[in-house]
Biotite code that builds the C-alpha atoms (Angstrom):
import biotite.structure as struc

atoms = struc.array([
    struc.Atom([-33.525, -35.227, 44.922], chain_id="A", res_id=1, res_name="MET", atom_name="CA", element="C"),
    struc.Atom([-35.284, -35.003, 41.565], chain_id="A", res_id=2, res_name="ARG", atom_name="CA", element="C"),
    struc.Atom([-35.684, -31.236, 41.941], chain_id="A", res_id=3, res_name="SER", atom_name="CA", element="C"),
    struc.Atom([-31.929, -30.903, 42.525], chain_id="A", res_id=4, res_name="ALA", atom_name="CA", element="C"),
    struc.Atom([-31.218, -32.725, 39.250], chain_id="A", res_id=5, res_name="ALA", atom_name="CA", element="C"),
    struc.Atom([-33.701, -30.498, 37.407], chain_id="A", res_id=6, res_name="VAL", atom_name="CA", element="C"),
    struc.Atom([-32.146, -27.394, 38.933], chain_id="A", res_id=7, res_name="ALA", atom_name="CA", element="C"),
    struc.Atom([-28.671, -28.577, 37.934], chain_id="A", res_id=8, res_name="ALA", atom_name="CA", element="C"),
    struc.Atom([-29.849, -29.261, 34.375], chain_id="A", res_id=9, res_name="ALA", atom_name="CA", element="C"),
    struc.Atom([-31.439, -25.803, 34.125], chain_id="A", res_id=10, res_name="VAL", atom_name="CA", element="C"),
    struc.Atom([-28.344, -24.144, 35.547], chain_id="A", res_id=11, res_name="ALA", atom_name="CA", element="C"),
    struc.Atom([-26.101, -26.070, 33.208], chain_id="A", res_id=12, res_name="CYS", atom_name="CA", element="C"),
    struc.Atom([-28.145, -25.141, 30.140], chain_id="A", res_id=13, res_name="SER", atom_name="CA", element="C"),
    struc.Atom([-28.466, -21.487, 31.134], chain_id="A", res_id=14, res_name="LEU", atom_name="CA", element="C"),
    struc.Atom([-24.911, -20.871, 32.303], chain_id="A", res_id=15, res_name="VAL", atom_name="CA", element="C"),
    struc.Atom([-22.998, -23.021, 29.867], chain_id="A", res_id=16, res_name="LEU", atom_name="CA", element="C"),
    struc.Atom([-25.443, -22.914, 26.955], chain_id="A", res_id=17, res_name="ALA", atom_name="CA", element="C"),
    struc.Atom([-25.773, -26.678, 27.226], chain_id="A", res_id=18, res_name="GLY", atom_name="CA", element="C"),
    struc.Atom([-22.277, -27.456, 25.963], chain_id="A", res_id=19, res_name="ALA", atom_name="CA", element="C"),
    struc.Atom([-21.032, -30.677, 27.500], chain_id="A", res_id=20, res_name="GLY", atom_name="CA", element="C"),
    struc.Atom([-23.620, -30.996, 30.261], chain_id="A", res_id=21, res_name="CYS", atom_name="CA", element="C"),
    struc.Atom([-24.186, -34.488, 31.580], chain_id="A", res_id=22, res_name="LYS", atom_name="CA", element="C"),
    struc.Atom([-27.596, -35.973, 31.023], chain_id="A", res_id=23, res_name="LYS", atom_name="CA", element="C"),
    struc.Atom([-29.687, -35.125, 34.050], chain_id="A", res_id=24, res_name="GLY", atom_name="CA", element="C"),
    struc.Atom([-27.584, -32.076, 34.902], chain_id="A", res_id=25, res_name="GLY", atom_name="CA", element="C"),
    struc.Atom([-24.308, -31.779, 36.714], chain_id="A", res_id=26, res_name="GLY", atom_name="CA", element="C"),
    struc.Atom([-20.918, -30.471, 35.775], chain_id="A", res_id=27, res_name="ALA", atom_name="CA", element="C"),
    struc.Atom([-19.893, -30.127, 32.139], chain_id="A", res_id=28, res_name="PRO", atom_name="CA", element="C"),
    struc.Atom([-18.133, -33.111, 30.598], chain_id="A", res_id=29, res_name="THR", atom_name="CA", element="C"),
    struc.Atom([-15.649, -31.026, 28.577], chain_id="A", res_id=30, res_name="ASP", atom_name="CA", element="C"),
    struc.Atom([-14.342, -28.274, 30.835], chain_id="A", res_id=31, res_name="PRO", atom_name="CA", element="C"),
    struc.Atom([-11.536, -26.413, 29.074], chain_id="A", res_id=32, res_name="GLY", atom_name="CA", element="C"),
    struc.Atom([-12.006, -28.217, 25.737], chain_id="A", res_id=33, res_name="MET", atom_name="CA", element="C"),
    struc.Atom([-12.132, -24.929, 23.863], chain_id="A", res_id=34, res_name="ASP", atom_name="CA", element="C"),
    struc.Atom([-9.522, -23.170, 26.011], chain_id="A", res_id=35, res_name="ALA", atom_name="CA", element="C"),
    struc.Atom([-6.760, -23.671, 23.435], chain_id="A", res_id=36, res_name="SER", atom_name="CA", element="C"),
    struc.Atom([-8.988, -22.330, 20.654], chain_id="A", res_id=37, res_name="THR", atom_name="CA", element="C"),
    struc.Atom([-9.884, -19.307, 22.804], chain_id="A", res_id=38, res_name="ASP", atom_name="CA", element="C"),
    struc.Atom([-6.205, -18.749, 23.573], chain_id="A", res_id=39, res_name="ALA", atom_name="CA", element="C"),
    struc.Atom([-5.285, -18.849, 19.862], chain_id="A", res_id=40, res_name="GLU", atom_name="CA", element="C"),
    struc.Atom([-8.009, -16.336, 18.975], chain_id="A", res_id=41, res_name="VAL", atom_name="CA", element="C"),
    struc.Atom([-7.018, -14.059, 21.856], chain_id="A", res_id=42, res_name="ASP", atom_name="CA", element="C"),
    struc.Atom([-3.333, -14.271, 20.911], chain_id="A", res_id=43, res_name="ALA", atom_name="CA", element="C"),
    struc.Atom([-3.935, -13.404, 17.262], chain_id="A", res_id=44, res_name="SER", atom_name="CA", element="C"),
    struc.Atom([-6.226, -10.513, 18.188], chain_id="A", res_id=45, res_name="THR", atom_name="CA", element="C"),
    struc.Atom([-3.713, -9.191, 20.716], chain_id="A", res_id=46, res_name="ASP", atom_name="CA", element="C"),
    struc.Atom([-0.876, -9.547, 18.200], chain_id="A", res_id=47, res_name="ALA", atom_name="CA", element="C"),
    struc.Atom([-2.766, -7.545, 15.573], chain_id="A", res_id=48, res_name="ALA", atom_name="CA", element="C"),
    struc.Atom([-3.506, -4.742, 18.026], chain_id="A", res_id=49, res_name="VAL", atom_name="CA", element="C"),
    struc.Atom([0.070, -4.734, 19.351], chain_id="A", res_id=50, res_name="ASP", atom_name="CA", element="C"),
    struc.Atom([1.539, -4.698, 15.830], chain_id="A", res_id=51, res_name="ALA", atom_name="CA", element="C"),
    struc.Atom([-0.506, -1.648, 14.880], chain_id="A", res_id=52, res_name="GLU", atom_name="CA", element="C"),
    struc.Atom([0.486, 0.240, 18.035], chain_id="A", res_id=53, res_name="VAL", atom_name="CA", element="C"),
    struc.Atom([4.139, -0.790, 17.731], chain_id="A", res_id=54, res_name="ASP", atom_name="CA", element="C"),
    struc.Atom([4.284, 0.254, 14.078], chain_id="A", res_id=55, res_name="ALA", atom_name="CA", element="C"),
    struc.Atom([3.056, 3.758, 14.919], chain_id="A", res_id=56, res_name="ALA", atom_name="CA", element="C"),
    struc.Atom([5.598, 4.134, 17.728], chain_id="A", res_id=57, res_name="VAL", atom_name="CA", element="C"),
    struc.Atom([8.440, 2.768, 15.613], chain_id="A", res_id=58, res_name="ASP", atom_name="CA", element="C"),
    struc.Atom([7.558, 4.972, 12.657], chain_id="A", res_id=59, res_name="ALA", atom_name="CA", element="C"),
    struc.Atom([7.693, 8.166, 14.698], chain_id="A", res_id=60, res_name="SER", atom_name="CA", element="C"),
    struc.Atom([10.934, 7.113, 16.422], chain_id="A", res_id=61, res_name="ALA", atom_name="CA", element="C"),
    struc.Atom([12.616, 6.243, 13.126], chain_id="A", res_id=62, res_name="ASP", atom_name="CA", element="C"),
    struc.Atom([11.366, 9.316, 11.260], chain_id="A", res_id=63, res_name="ALA", atom_name="CA", element="C"),
    struc.Atom([13.986, 11.685, 12.683], chain_id="A", res_id=64, res_name="ALA", atom_name="CA", element="C"),
    struc.Atom([16.796, 9.250, 11.903], chain_id="A", res_id=65, res_name="THR", atom_name="CA", element="C"),
    struc.Atom([15.552, 8.489, 8.418], chain_id="A", res_id=66, res_name="ASP", atom_name="CA", element="C"),
    struc.Atom([14.790, 12.098, 7.470], chain_id="A", res_id=67, res_name="ALA", atom_name="CA", element="C"),
    struc.Atom([18.359, 13.329, 7.090], chain_id="A", res_id=68, res_name="GLY", atom_name="CA", element="C"),
    struc.Atom([20.230, 10.477, 5.448], chain_id="A", res_id=69, res_name="ASP", atom_name="CA", element="C"),
    struc.Atom([18.424, 8.663, 2.688], chain_id="A", res_id=70, res_name="ASP", atom_name="CA", element="C"),
    struc.Atom([20.898, 5.765, 2.922], chain_id="A", res_id=71, res_name="GLY", atom_name="CA", element="C"),
    struc.Atom([22.749, 6.264, -0.351], chain_id="A", res_id=72, res_name="GLY", atom_name="CA", element="C"),
    struc.Atom([19.630, 6.556, -2.485], chain_id="A", res_id=73, res_name="MET", atom_name="CA", element="C"),
    struc.Atom([20.799, 9.779, -4.103], chain_id="A", res_id=74, res_name="CYS", atom_name="CA", element="C"),
    struc.Atom([20.917, 10.388, -7.834], chain_id="A", res_id=75, res_name="ALA", atom_name="CA", element="C"),
    struc.Atom([24.205, 9.992, -9.678], chain_id="A", res_id=76, res_name="ASP", atom_name="CA", element="C"),
    struc.Atom([26.681, 12.738, -8.766], chain_id="A", res_id=77, res_name="GLY", atom_name="CA", element="C"),
    struc.Atom([25.054, 13.392, -5.400], chain_id="A", res_id=78, res_name="LEU", atom_name="CA", element="C"),
    struc.Atom([26.129, 12.128, -1.984], chain_id="A", res_id=79, res_name="GLU", atom_name="CA", element="C"),
    struc.Atom([23.922, 11.405, 1.024], chain_id="A", res_id=80, res_name="PRO", atom_name="CA", element="C"),
    struc.Atom([24.472, 14.016, 3.737], chain_id="A", res_id=81, res_name="CYS", atom_name="CA", element="C"),
    struc.Atom([22.556, 14.637, 6.984], chain_id="A", res_id=82, res_name="PRO", atom_name="CA", element="C"),
    struc.Atom([20.745, 17.530, 5.293], chain_id="A", res_id=83, res_name="THR", atom_name="CA", element="C"),
    struc.Atom([19.893, 15.513, 2.169], chain_id="A", res_id=84, res_name="GLY", atom_name="CA", element="C"),
    struc.Atom([21.578, 14.660, -1.105], chain_id="A", res_id=85, res_name="CYS", atom_name="CA", element="C"),
    struc.Atom([24.326, 17.067, -2.082], chain_id="A", res_id=86, res_name="ALA", atom_name="CA", element="C"),
    struc.Atom([26.798, 17.629, -4.901], chain_id="A", res_id=87, res_name="ASN", atom_name="CA", element="C"),
    struc.Atom([30.042, 17.866, -2.921], chain_id="A", res_id=88, res_name="LEU", atom_name="CA", element="C"),
    struc.Atom([31.721, 19.588, -5.892], chain_id="A", res_id=89, res_name="ASP", atom_name="CA", element="C"),
    struc.Atom([29.353, 22.568, -6.036], chain_id="A", res_id=90, res_name="THR", atom_name="CA", element="C"),
    struc.Atom([27.210, 22.706, -2.848], chain_id="A", res_id=91, res_name="ASP", atom_name="CA", element="C"),
    struc.Atom([28.228, 25.693, -0.708], chain_id="A", res_id=92, res_name="ASP", atom_name="CA", element="C"),
    struc.Atom([26.835, 23.994, 2.441], chain_id="A", res_id=93, res_name="ALA", atom_name="CA", element="C"),
    struc.Atom([28.582, 20.665, 1.724], chain_id="A", res_id=94, res_name="ASN", atom_name="CA", element="C"),
    struc.Atom([31.747, 21.574, -0.144], chain_id="A", res_id=95, res_name="CYS", atom_name="CA", element="C"),
    struc.Atom([34.098, 18.609, -0.508], chain_id="A", res_id=96, res_name="GLY", atom_name="CA", element="C"),
    struc.Atom([32.437, 16.831, 2.427], chain_id="A", res_id=97, res_name="ALA", atom_name="CA", element="C"),
    struc.Atom([29.060, 16.755, 4.146], chain_id="A", res_id=98, res_name="CYS", atom_name="CA", element="C"),
    struc.Atom([28.635, 19.699, 6.506], chain_id="A", res_id=99, res_name="GLY", atom_name="CA", element="C"),
    struc.Atom([31.713, 21.593, 5.302], chain_id="A", res_id=100, res_name="LEU", atom_name="CA", element="C"),
    struc.Atom([30.270, 25.013, 4.400], chain_id="A", res_id=101, res_name="ALA", atom_name="CA", element="C"),
    struc.Atom([31.961, 27.768, 2.504], chain_id="A", res_id=102, res_name="CYS", atom_name="CA", element="C"),
    struc.Atom([32.044, 31.156, 4.211], chain_id="A", res_id=103, res_name="THR", atom_name="CA", element="C"),
    struc.Atom([30.657, 33.900, 1.933], chain_id="A", res_id=104, res_name="PRO", atom_name="CA", element="C"),
    struc.Atom([31.765, 35.348, -0.367], chain_id="A", res_id=105, res_name="PRO", atom_name="CA", element="C"),
    struc.Atom([33.569, 32.057, -1.142], chain_id="A", res_id=106, res_name="ALA", atom_name="CA", element="C"),
    struc.Atom([31.722, 29.540, -3.292], chain_id="A", res_id=107, res_name="ALA", atom_name="CA", element="C"),
    struc.Atom([32.207, 25.809, -3.767], chain_id="A", res_id=108, res_name="CYS", atom_name="CA", element="C"),
    struc.Atom([33.932, 24.787, -6.986], chain_id="A", res_id=109, res_name="ALA", atom_name="CA", element="C"),
    struc.Atom([35.437, 21.370, -7.540], chain_id="A", res_id=110, res_name="GLY", atom_name="CA", element="C"),
    struc.Atom([34.910, 20.525, -3.869], chain_id="A", res_id=111, res_name="GLY", atom_name="CA", element="C"),
    struc.Atom([36.915, 23.543, -2.697], chain_id="A", res_id=112, res_name="LEU", atom_name="CA", element="C"),
    struc.Atom([35.765, 26.846, -1.242], chain_id="A", res_id=113, res_name="CYS", atom_name="CA", element="C"),
    struc.Atom([37.148, 29.541, -3.541], chain_id="A", res_id=114, res_name="LEU", atom_name="CA", element="C"),
])
């Protein structure tokens, strides 16, 4: 019987690094005590990895949408169009409105193709 207790003590110290083992061997006294800490560490690590991956995917998906229209961030006198900022009064490709192109030899003047 004594050899069984010694074997249990050795197994407990080797397998569980001695954490929570009962005196004389046997099962640990604190099974799962650090489970919540482990879960928090795992969750934060997983979240950081997922955020990095998600950011890369989102950036590439949004790039095509964001490339054409800069959301009204054009300089004074320019309007946001799908092809970029344009002066609707003088831009032959966006004359009077975005995407309204003048057919050569006409040119845009005052927002009209003349």
